[in-house]
VOBA-1610 file (N, C-alpha, C; in pm, whole numbers, padded with zeros to 5 digits, always signed):
BEGIN
Unk+02555+04170-00146Unk+02643+04058-00173Unk+02575+03966-00275Unk+02651+03922-00376Unk+02596+03833-00478Unk+02583+03691-00423Unk+02475+03628-00459Unk+02454+03489-00420Unk+02477+03401-00543Unk+02531+03282-00519Unk+02555+03191-00630Unk+02424+03145-00691Unk+02425+03125-00822Unk+02304+03081-00891Unk+02269+02939-00850Unk+02140+02909-00844Unk+02099+02773-00809Unk+02156+02672-00909Unk+02200+02557-00861Unk+02253+02453-00948Unk+02140+02374-01011Unk+02179+02290-01108Unk+02079+02202-01171Unk+02018+02108-01069Unk+02100+02063-00974Unk+02048+01974-00869Unk+01944+02045-00784Unk+01968+02174-00756Unk+01871+02252-00678Unk+01739+02264-00752Unk+01748+02286-00882Unk+01626+02295-00964Unk+01552+02162-00963Unk+01624+02052-00976Unk+01561+01920-00977Unk+01493+01891-00844Unk+01560+01926-00735Unk+01501+01905-00603Unk+01375+01989-00587Unk+01383+02115-00628Unk+01266+02202-00618Unk+01150+02148-00700Unk+01181+02097-00820Unk+01075+02043-00906Unk+01012+01919-00842Unk+01097+01833-00784Unk+01045+01713-00719Unk+00958+01747-00598Unk+01002+01844-00520Unk+00924+01884-00402Unk+00793+01951-00442Unk+00798+02029-00549Unk+00676+02094-00597Unk+00574+01990-00644Unk+00622+01891-00720Unk+00533+01785-00766Unk+00474+01708-00648Unk+00557+01686-00547Unk+00512+01615-00427Unk+00405+01695-00354Unk+00424+01826-00344Unk+00329+01911-00274Unk+00195+01917-00346Unk+00197+01900-00478Unk+00074+01906-00557Unk+00003+01772-00566Unk+00063+01670-00509Unk+00004+01536-00516Unk-00128+01532-00439Unk-00234+01493-00506Unk-00366+01489-00442Unk-00394+01347-00394Unk-00363+01322-00267Unk-00382+01187-00214Unk-00528+01148-00205Unk-00617+01246-00198Unk-00760+01215-00183Unk-00820+01161-00311Unk-00754+01183-00425Unk-00812+01145-00554Unk-00742+01025-00616Unk-00647+00967-00545Unk-00568+00858-00600Unk-00569+00738-00508Unk-00546+00620-00566Unk-00534+00501-00483Unk-00402+00506-00407Unk-00393+00425-00303Unk-00271+00421-00223Unk-00150+00384-00309Unk-00164+00284-00393Unk-00053+00240-00477Unk-00011+00351-00573Unk-00107+00423-00629Unk-00074+00532-00721Unk+00002+00643-00649Unk-00040+00675-00527Unk+00031+00778-00450Unk+00175+00736-00425Unk+00194+00613-00380Unk+00329+00565-00351Unk+00416+00564-00476Unk+00358+00522-00588Unk+00433+00519-00714Unk+00476+00659-00756Unk+00387+00755-00739Unk+00421+00893-00772Unk+00532+00947-00681Unk+00525+00915-00552Unk+00629+00959-00459Unk+00765+00904-00502Unk+00768+00777-00542Unk+00894+00716-00589Unk+00940+00780-00719Unk+00849+00807-00809Unk+00885+00868-00938Unk+00941+01009-00919Unk+00879+01086-00832Unk+00928+01223-00807Unk+01066+01219-00741Unk+01095+01113-00665Unk+01227+01100-00603Unk+01336+01089-00708Unk+01308+01020-00817Unk+01405+01006-00926Unk+01436+01143-00985Unk+01334+01227-00993Unk+01352+01362-01045Unk+01432+01448-00947Unk+01411+01428-00819Unk+01470+01515-00718Unk+01614+01481-00684Unk+01651+01352-00686Unk+01781+01308-00634Unk+01878+01290-00749Unk+01989+01362-00748Unk+02085+01358-00861Unk+02144+01219-00882Unk+02145+01179-01008Unk+02205+01051-01047Unk+02112+00933-01046Unk+01989+00951-00998Unk+01897+00837-00984Unk+01848+00788-01119Unk+01844+00656-01135Unk+01785+00594-01254Unk+01647+00536-01226Unk+01617+00511-01101Unk+01489+00454-01065Unk+01475+00450-00914Unk+01352+00435-00866Unk+01329+00433-00722Unk+01213+00340-00689Unk+01217+00286-00569Unk+01109+00204-00518Unk+01073+00251-00379Unk+00952+00218-00337Unk+00905+00259-00205Unk+00833+00144-00140Unk+00863+00124-00013Unk+00798+00019+00064Unk+00721+00083+00179Unk+00592+00054+00186Unk+00507+00101+00294Unk+00490-00011+00394Unk+00525+00014+00519Unk+00512-00086+00624Unk+00369-00083+00676Unk+00303-00198+00674Unk+00165-00207+00719Unk+00152-00323+00817Unk+00098-00293+00933Unk+00090-00396+01037Unk-00023-00494+01014Unk-00126-00454+00938Unk-00243-00539+00924Unk-00238-00631+00803Unk-00139-00609+00715Unk-00127-00697+00598Unk+00014-00683+00541Unk+00039-00758+00434Unk+00174-00757+00376Unk+00213-00616+00334Unk+00342-00589+00342Unk+00392-00458+00302Unk+00359-00429+00156Unk+00330-00302+00127Unk+00304-00259-00010Unk+00435-00208-00070Unk+00474-00263-00185Unk+00599-00225-00251Unk+00567-00176-00391Unk+00616-00056-00427Unk+00594-00002-00560Unk+00729+00037-00621Unk+00730+00059-00752Unk+00854+00092-00821Unk+00826+00189-00935Unk+00923+00278-00961Unk+00908+00373-01070Unk+00946+00311-01204Unk+01029+00204-01201Unk+01075+00138-01321Unk+01074-00013-01302Unk+01057-00091-01410Unk+01055-00237-01396Unk+01181-00294-01332Unk+01299-00237-01362Unk+01421-00294-01306Unk+01426-00278-01154Unk+01360-00172-01103Unk+01353-00152-00958Unk+01268-00260-00895Unk+01160-00294-00958Unk+01073-00402-00908Unk+01150-00532-00901Unk+01230-00559-01004Unk+01309-00682-01007Unk+01409-00685-00891Unk+01474-00573-00866Unk+01573-00566-00757Unk+01505-00582-00621Unk+01394-00514-00602Unk+01327-00521-00472Unk+01265-00659-00449Unk+01227-00727-00556Unk+01180-00866-00541Unk+01293-00954-00487Unk+01414-00930-00536Unk+01531-01003-00485Unk+01552-00971-00337Unk+01546-00843-00304Unk+01570-00798-00167Unk+01472-00861-00068Unk+01344-00857-00101Unk+01245-00909-00008Unk+01236-01061-00012Unk+01276-01118-00125Unk+01282-01264-00130Unk+01392-01318-00040Unk+01504-01245-00032Unk+01616-01287+00053Unk+01600-01240+00197Unk+01517-01137+00218Unk+01507-01078+00351Unk+01632-01001+00389Unk+01700-00946+00288Unk+01828-00878+00310Unk+01843-00768+00205Unk+01883-00648+00251Unk+01906-00541+00156Unk+01899-00405+00221Unk+01934-00301+00148Unk+01942-00167+00205Unk+01809-00110+00252Unk+01702-00139+00180Unk+01571-00087+00221Unk+01527-00150+00353Unk+01550-00279+00366Unk+01517-00348+00490Unk+01600-00292+00605Unk+01728-00269+00581Unk+01815-00213+00685Unk+01772-00071+00722Unk+01738+00010+00622Unk+01697+00149+00648Unk+01571+00153+00732Unk+01474+00066+00701Unk+01349+00064+00776Unk+01369+00012+00919Unk+01454-00091+00933Unk+01476-00150+01064Unk+01555-00058+01157Unk+01656+00011+01102Unk+01746+00091+01185Unk+01709+00239+01187Unk+01623+00281+01094Unk+01589+00422+01087Unk+01706+00507+01044Unk+01793+00450+00961Unk+01913+00520+00916Unk+01925+00514+00764Unk+01990+00616+00708Unk+02015+00618+00564Unk+02121+00512+00531Unk+02098+00437+00424Unk+02193+00338+00376Unk+02239+00381+00237Unk+02372+00389+00219Unk+02427+00431+00090Unk+02540+00339+00049Unk+02540+00301-00078Unk+02647+00216-00129Unk+02674+00251-00274Unk+02802+00255-00309Unk+02840+00282-00448Unk+02887+00158-00520Unk+02885+00045-00449Unk+02926-00082-00511Unk+02851-00194-00440Unk+02724-00209-00475Unk+02637-00303-00404Unk+02693-00445-00410Unk+02747-00481-00524Unk+02795-00618-00542Unk+02903-00658-00444Unk+02981-00562-00395Unk+03088-00594-00300Unk+03063-00544-00161Unk+02940-00503-00132Unk+02910-00446-00001Unk+02889-00559+00100Unk+02971-00565+00206Unk+02961-00676+00303Unk+02834-00672+00387Unk+02761-00561+00386Unk+02639-00554+00466Unk+02528-00642+00409Unk+02530-00663+00279Unk+02425-00743+00214Unk+02490-00836+00112Unk+02562-00936+00154Unk+02640-01019+00060Unk+02555-01094-00041Unk+02445-01153+00002Unk+02362-01228-00093Unk+02289-01134-00187Unk+02232-01027-00133Unk+02161-00929-00215Unk+02256-00863-00314Unk+02373-00821-00266Unk+02468-00752-00352Unk+02513-00835-00469Unk+02540-00963-00445Unk+02585-01050-00553Unk+02479-01062-00663Unk+02354-01073-00622Unk+02245-01087-00720Unk+02224-00957-00798Unk+02223-00845-00727Unk+02193-00717-00791Unk+02308-00670-00880Unk+02431-00698-00837Unk+02546-00662-00920Unk+02539-00727-01057Unk+02490-00848-01061Unk+02479-00919-01190Unk+02368-00859-01277Unk+02278-00783-01214Unk+02170-00718-01290Unk+02215-00584-01346Unk+02338-00544-01316Unk+02391-00421-01372Unk+02353-00296-01296Unk+02317-00311-01168Unk+02285-00196-01084Unk+02385-00194-00969Unk+02453-00082-00949Unk+02566-00081-00856Unk+02556+00021-00743Unk+02470+00122-00757Unk+02460+00224-00653Unk+02319+00229-00595Unk+02311+00251-00464Unk+02181+00260-00398Unk+02186+00363-00287Unk+02074+00430-00269Unk+02054+00521-00157Unk+01918+00487-00097Unk+01918+00433+00025Unk+01794+00393+00091Unk+01765+00489+00205Unk+01644+00541+00206Unk+01606+00644+00301Unk+01485+00600+00383Unk+01496+00599+00516Unk+01378+00568+00598Unk+01278+00682+00588Unk+01151+00649+00581Unk+01045+00751+00578Unk+00993+00768+00720Unk+01037+00876+00784Unk+01012+00895+00926Unk+00911+01006+00949Unk+00815+00979+01039Unk+00716+01076+01080Unk+00719+01088+01232Unk+00649+01184+01290Unk+00643+01191+01436Unk+00586+01065+01500Unk+00511+00987+01423Unk+00453+00863+01475Unk+00543+00742+01455Unk+00657+00761+01390Unk+00749+00650+01366Unk+00779+00633+01218Unk+00843+00522+01185Unk+00881+00494+01046Unk+00764+00430+00973Unk+00721+00490+00862Unk+00610+00435+00785Unk+00657+00351+00667Unk+00786+00358+00637Unk+00837+00281+00525Unk+00979+00324+00491Unk+01021+00289+00371Unk+01155+00326+00325Unk+01153+00340+00174Unk+01246+00420+00125Unk+01254+00445-00019Unk+01393+00406-00069Unk+01397+00329-00176Unk+01521+00289-00241Unk+01541+00370-00368Unk+01655+00432-00383Unk+01689+00503-00507Unk+01812+00433-00566Unk+01801+00392-00693Unk+01906+00313-00756Unk+01969+00387-00875Unk+02096+00354-00900Unk+02165+00399-01021Unk+02246+00282-01076Unk+02257+00275-01206Unk+02327+00162-01267Unk+02478+00172-01253Unk+02531+00294-01257Unk+02676+00313-01247Unk+02723+00300-01102Unk+02853+00286-01084Unk+02911+00279-00950Unk+02936+00419-00893Unk+02934+00427-00760Unk+02969+00549-00686Unk+02894+00671-00737Unk+02763+00655-00756Unk+02681+00766-00807Unk+02638+00861-00696Unk+02599+00806-00583Unk+02539+00888-00478Unk+02645+00932-00377Unk+02673+01062-00376Unk+02769+01117-00281Unk+02694+01178-00162Unk+02767+01250-00077Unk+02705+01308+00041Unk+02599+01412+00004Unk+02619+01482-00108Unk+02520+01579-00153Unk+02391+01509-00194Unk+02401+01398-00266Unk+02282+01322-00304Unk+02209+01272-00180Unk+02286+01228-00080Unk+02224+01182+00044Unk+02151+01296+00113Unk+02211+01415+00115Unk+02146+01530+00176Unk+02017+01566+00103Unk+02023+01565-00029Unk+01903+01594-00109Unk+01796+01488-00082Unk+01839+01363-00075Unk+01744+01255-00047Unk+01674+01273+00087Unk+01748+01315+00188Unk+01688+01337+00319Unk+01592+01455+00319Unk+01626+01559+00243Unk+01536+01674+00230Unk+01405+01630+00166Unk+01417+01548+00061Unk+01297+01499-00008Unk+01218+01401+00078Unk+01288+01317+00153Unk+01221+01211+00229Unk+01130+01265+00339Unk+01160+01384+00393Unk+01079+01437+00503Unk+00934+01463+00460Unk+00908+01544+00356Unk+00769+01562+00313Unk+00712+01437+00247Unk+00800+01355+00186Unk+00752+01230+00125Unk+00691+01139+00231Unk+00753+01133+00348Unk+00702+01049+00456Unk+00563+01093+00499Unk+00542+01225+00507Unk+00411+01277+00547Unk+00306+01246+00441Unk+00344+01260+00314Unk+00251+01228+00205Unk+00212+01081+00208Unk+00310+00994+00233Unk+00284+00850+00241Unk+00194+00819+00360Unk+00223+00879+00475Unk+00141+00854+00593Unk-00003+00901+00571Unk-00020+01019+00512Unk-00155+01070+00485Unk-00231+00976+00391Unk-00162+00927+00288Unk-00226+00836+00194Unk-00265+00706+00263Unk-00181+00658+00352Unk-00210+00535+00426Unk-00331+00553+00517Unk-00335+00664+00589Unk-00448+00691+00679Unk-00579+00702+00600Unk-00572+00772+00485Unk-00691+00785+00402Unk-00737+00650+00349Unk-00642+00569+00306Unk-00677+00436+00255Unk-00741+00350+00364Unk-00688+00357+00484Unk-00745+00281+00596Unk-00886+00328+00629Unk-00908+00461+00624Unk-01041+00514+00651Unk-01141+00470+00545Unk-01096+00471+00419Unk-01184+00427+00310Unk-01218+00279+00323Unk-01119+00198+00362Unk-01144+00055+00380Unk-01239+00031+00495Unk-01224+00108+00603Unk-01314+00095+00718Unk-01456+00130+00678Unk-01472+00238+00600Unk-01605+00277+00555Unk-01667+00169+00467Unk-01586+00110+00380Unk-01635+00001+00295Unk-01679-00119+00379Unk-01598-00153+00479Unk-01632-00266+00566Unk-01760-00239+00644Unk-01776-00115+00691Unk-01897-00081+00766Unk-02021-00090+00678Unk-02009-00041+00554Unk-02123-00050+00462Unk-02158-00195+00434Unk-02056-00277+00416Unk-02080-00419+00391Unk-02145-00485+00512Unk-02099-00448+00631Unk-02156-00506+00754Unk-02302-00466+00770Unk-02332-00339+00738Unk-02471-00292+00750Unk-02561-00364+00650Unk-02510-00384+00529Unk-02588-00455+00428Unk-02611-00599+00470Unk-02507-00663+00522Unk-02519-00802+00568Unk-02621-00812+00681Unk-02613-00720+00776Unk-02707-00724+00888Unk-02851-00706+00841Unk-02871-00616+00743Unk-03005-00593+00692Unk-03062-00719+00627Unk-02979-00790+00550Unk-03025-00913+00484Unk-03059-01020+00587Unk-02977-01033+00690Unk-03003-01132+00795Unk-03132-01100+00867Unk-03155-00972+00897Unk-03280-00932+00963Unk-03400-00963+00875Unk-03387-00941+00743Unk-03496-00972+00652Unk-03526-01121+00651Unk-03420-01203+00649Unk-03438-01348+00648Unk-03504-01394+00778Unk-03464-01336+00889Unk-03526-01370+01017Unk-03675-01337+01014Unk-03711-01223+00957Unk-03852-01185+00947Unk-03931-01282+00861Unk-03869-01327+00751Unk-03937-01423+00663Unk-03961-01555+00735Unk-03860-01606+00805Unk-03874-01731+00878Unk-03979-01720+00988Unk-03981-01608+01056Unk-04082-01589+01162Unk-04223-01585+01104Unk-04237-01527+00986Unk-04370-01518+00924Unk-04420-01656+00883Unk-04329-01749+00863Unk-04369-01883+00820Unk-04416-01970+00936Unk-04347-01960+01050Unk-04381-02052+01159Unk-04419-01982+01289Unk-04415-01849+01292Unk-04455-01777+01411Unk-04356-01786+01526Unk-04234-01828+01496Unk-04135-01841+01602Unk-04076-01706+01643Unk-03987-01712+01741Unk-03921-01591+01788Unk-03803-01555+01698Unk-03753-01434+01717Unk-03637-01391+01640Unk-03516-01479+01672Unk-03502-01517+01797Unk-03389-01602+01836Unk-03398-01739+01769Unk-03520-01794+01766Unk-03538-01924+01701Unk-03508-01916+01551Unk-03551-01807+01487Unk-03526-01791+01345Unk-03375-01775+01318Unk-03308-01701+01404Unk-03164-01685+01386Unk-03092-01819+01403Unk-03134-01898+01501Unk-03073-02029+01521Unk-03093-02118+01401Unk-03207-02107+01335Unk-03231-02185+01214Unk-03134-02142+01103Unk-03117-02012+01089Unk-03021-01962+00990Unk-02880-02014+01018Unk-02843-02008+01145Unk-02710-02054+01183Unk-02692-02202+01156Unk-02796-02281+01187Unk-02787-02425+01163Unk-02775-02455+01014Unk-02852-02383+00932Unk-02843-02401+00787Unk-02703-02366+00737Unk-02647-02257+00790Unk-02514-02214+00751Unk-02411-02321+00782Unk-02418-02379+00900Unk-02322-02482+00940Unk-02341-02610+00862Unk-02467-02647+00838Unk-02495-02771+00768Unk-02453-02765+00622Unk-02470-02647+00562Unk-02438-02631+00419Unk-02297-02576+00397Unk-02224-02552+00507Unk-02089-02496+00499Unk-02088-02368+00415Unk-02184-02283+00444Unk-02203-02158+00371Unk-02212-02042+00469Unk-02159-01929+00429Unk-02164-01812+00517Unk-02308-01775+00551Unk-02327-01728+00673Unk-02461-01693+00722Unk-02527-01590+00630Unk-02451-01491+00587Unk-02508-01386+00501Unk-02557-01444+00370Unk-02485-01542+00315Unk-02526-01603+00188Unk-02654-01685+00206Unk-02666-01757+00319Unk-02789-01832+00348Unk-02906-01736+00359Unk-02886-01624+00429Unk-02993-01525+00445Unk-03032-01466+00310Unk-02934-01438+00227Unk-02962-01381+00094Unk-03043-01478+00010Unk-03011-01606+00019Unk-03086-01709-00056Unk-03232-01712-00013Unk-03255-01705+00118Unk-03393-01708+00170Unk-03470-01585+00124Unk-03407-01468+00132Unk-03473-01344+00089Unk-03502-01348-00060Unk-03406-01389-00140Unk-03426-01395-00286Unk-03537-01491-00323Unk-03542-01605-00253Unk-03647-01702-00281Unk-03784-01647-00244Unk-03792-01575-00133Unk-03919-01514-00092Unk-03964-01409-00194Unk-03872-01331-00244Unk-03904-01230-00344Unk-03951-01297-00473Unk-03883-01404-00512Unk-03922-01475-00635Unk-04064-01529-00624Unk-04098-01588-00509Unk-04233-01642-00490Unk-04338-01531-00491Unk-04304-01417-00428Unk-04398-01306-00424Unk-04426-01253-00565Unk-04322-01244-00644Unk-04340-01197-00781Unk-04421-01295-00864Unk-04399-01425-00839Unk-04474-01527-00913Unk-04622-01518-00877Unk-04652-01500-00749Unk-04793-01488-00707Unk-04857-01364-00768Unk-04784-01254-00769Unk-04839-01132-00826Unk-04863-01147-00975Unk-04773-01221-01043Unk-04787-01241-01186Unk-04911-01325-01215Unk-04937-01426-01130Unk-05056-01511-01152Unk-05184-01433-01125Unk-05180-01342-01027Unk-05300-01265-00995Unk-05332-01162-01103Unk-05226-01116-01170Unk-05249-01021-01280Unk-05309-01094-01401
//
């Protein structure tokens, strides 16, 4: 039995999914990964002129990226108002589709603003993983009634692996940040220990007494403890070098 030839939309979806599969999250920043995911969505979803992606993060402000400047402008309106399809998609875990944003009663303030910007169609897709919703993706078109049920289906097919790619990038970014924080903490602790040793060598006090002196200096000078310790260590090194220079 003959099978129908793949359509142009099928080729575009395949190309977008292939690009997504080849995305190396380990070699890119979180923002770069998200931007690429949004850019590939424009390639995959028929009729799209631009796309944006919002990553939901509990520990800090949401990360929002865009494939095109006009998408950034629209999403700034959306998040400034606290109203729009991406917000609804993330909150409800449902696809949001509109072919006439300016007259859509679901987002009256957002629609009025965006319609004046010359963008009329939107497809918002929640990015869902087994662990929950990690974000949402907005796909925009300037013309009216661009995204039909087929575009929505393609968007959902693309959103499934996109959500996993976004989650992996988020987990990697969090692990990298944790490693950075741990290295900084270890460096800070080492400097404080060095300062305590220097203070003890001067007056023969205990480690606790030396630490209390550091803490008192920090409070009195309204300076972080690590910075006070660094100053003491640097000053001790400077004096040691000066003595060695005089002896030479």
